[in-house]
C-alpha positions as CSV (number, residue, x, y, z in Angstrom):
1,M,-11.5,-4.2,-1.5
2,H,-12.5,-3.8,-4.9
3,I,-14.9,-5.9,-6.8
4,D,-13.4,-4.8,-10.2
5,A,-10.0,-5.9,-9.6
6,R,-9.5,-7.6,-12.6
7,R,-10.8,-4.5,-14.5
8,I,-8.6,-2.6,-12.5
9,K,-5.4,-4.6,-13.1
10,D,-6.4,-4.6,-17.3
11,L,-6.9,-1.0,-17.3
12,F,-3.0,-0.6,-15.5
13,G,-1.9,-3.2,-18.1
14,Q,-2.8,-1.0,-21.2
15,H,-0.7,1.9,-19.6
16,P,2.9,0.8,-18.8
17,N,3.6,4.3,-17.0
18,V,1.6,3.1,-14.1
19,K,4.5,1.5,-11.6
20,V,2.4,1.7,-8.4
21,C,-0.8,1.5,-6.6
22,L,-1.4,2.5,-3.5
23,S,-3.9,1.2,-0.7
24,G,-4.7,1.2,2.8
25,H,-8.0,0.2,4.1
26,L,-6.8,-3.2,5.5
27,H,-4.6,-1.4,7.8
28,M,-1.6,-4.0,7.4
29,E,1.5,-4.0,5.3
30,D,1.8,-5.6,2.2
31,D,4.1,-4.9,-0.9
32,V,3.8,-7.1,-3.9
33,T,4.7,-6.7,-7.5
34,Y,2.5,-8.2,-10.2
35,L,2.8,-7.7,-13.8
36,G,5.2,-5.3,-13.3
37,V,2.7,-2.6,-11.1
38,R,4.2,-2.3,-7.2
39,Y,0.6,-2.8,-5.0
40,L,1.5,-1.0,-1.6
41,C,-1.0,-1.3,1.3
42,N,0.3,0.5,4.4
43,G,-1.0,0.8,7.9
44,S,-2.9,2.9,9.7
45,V,-3.1,5.8,12.7
46,C,-6.3,5.2,13.7
47,G,-5.5,1.5,14.3
48,G,-4.9,2.8,17.9
49,W,-8.4,1.9,18.8
50,W,-7.9,-1.7,18.4
51,K,-6.3,-1.3,22.0
52,G,-3.5,-3.3,21.0
53,K,-2.5,-4.7,17.5
54,H,-4.9,-6.0,14.5
55,Q,-3.4,-9.5,12.8
56,E,0.4,-8.2,14.7
57,F,0.2,-4.9,13.0
58,G,0.1,-1.6,15.5
59,P,-0.6,1.7,14.3
60,S,1.7,2.9,11.6
61,Y,2.0,5.0,8.2
62,A,4.1,4.8,5.3
63,L,6.6,7.5,4.0
64,L,6.8,6.9,0.4
65,D,9.7,8.8,-2.1
66,F,8.3,8.8,-5.8
67,Y,11.8,9.1,-8.0
68,D,11.8,10.2,-12.0
69,D,12.6,6.6,-13.2
70,G,9.2,5.6,-11.7
71,S,10.3,3.7,-8.8
72,V,9.3,4.5,-5.3
73,E,10.9,3.5,-1.6
74,N,8.1,2.8,0.7
75,T,9.1,3.2,4.5
76,F,6.8,1.9,7.2
77,V,6.8,3.7,10.2
78,R,5.2,2.4,13.6
79,Y,3.5,5.0,15.1
80,R,4.4,5.3,18.7
81,G,1.7,8.4,19.5
């Protein structure tokens, strides 16, 4: 969670080569494109300490594939430990 999210968004807007922004603190899956930048928030394997799901999301992680054209493929993987 950034208190300076607008500054970060504006900075990305000044650099059209920025295609994706990664985060993971929320322990949930979120995928949104805003002003040409894809924002990905993925799960957490350490989420298992909840002893169950956190807002419908169990322990998980992401596999990311980055391509030369600036695109990214995000695969959300449920962790079965």
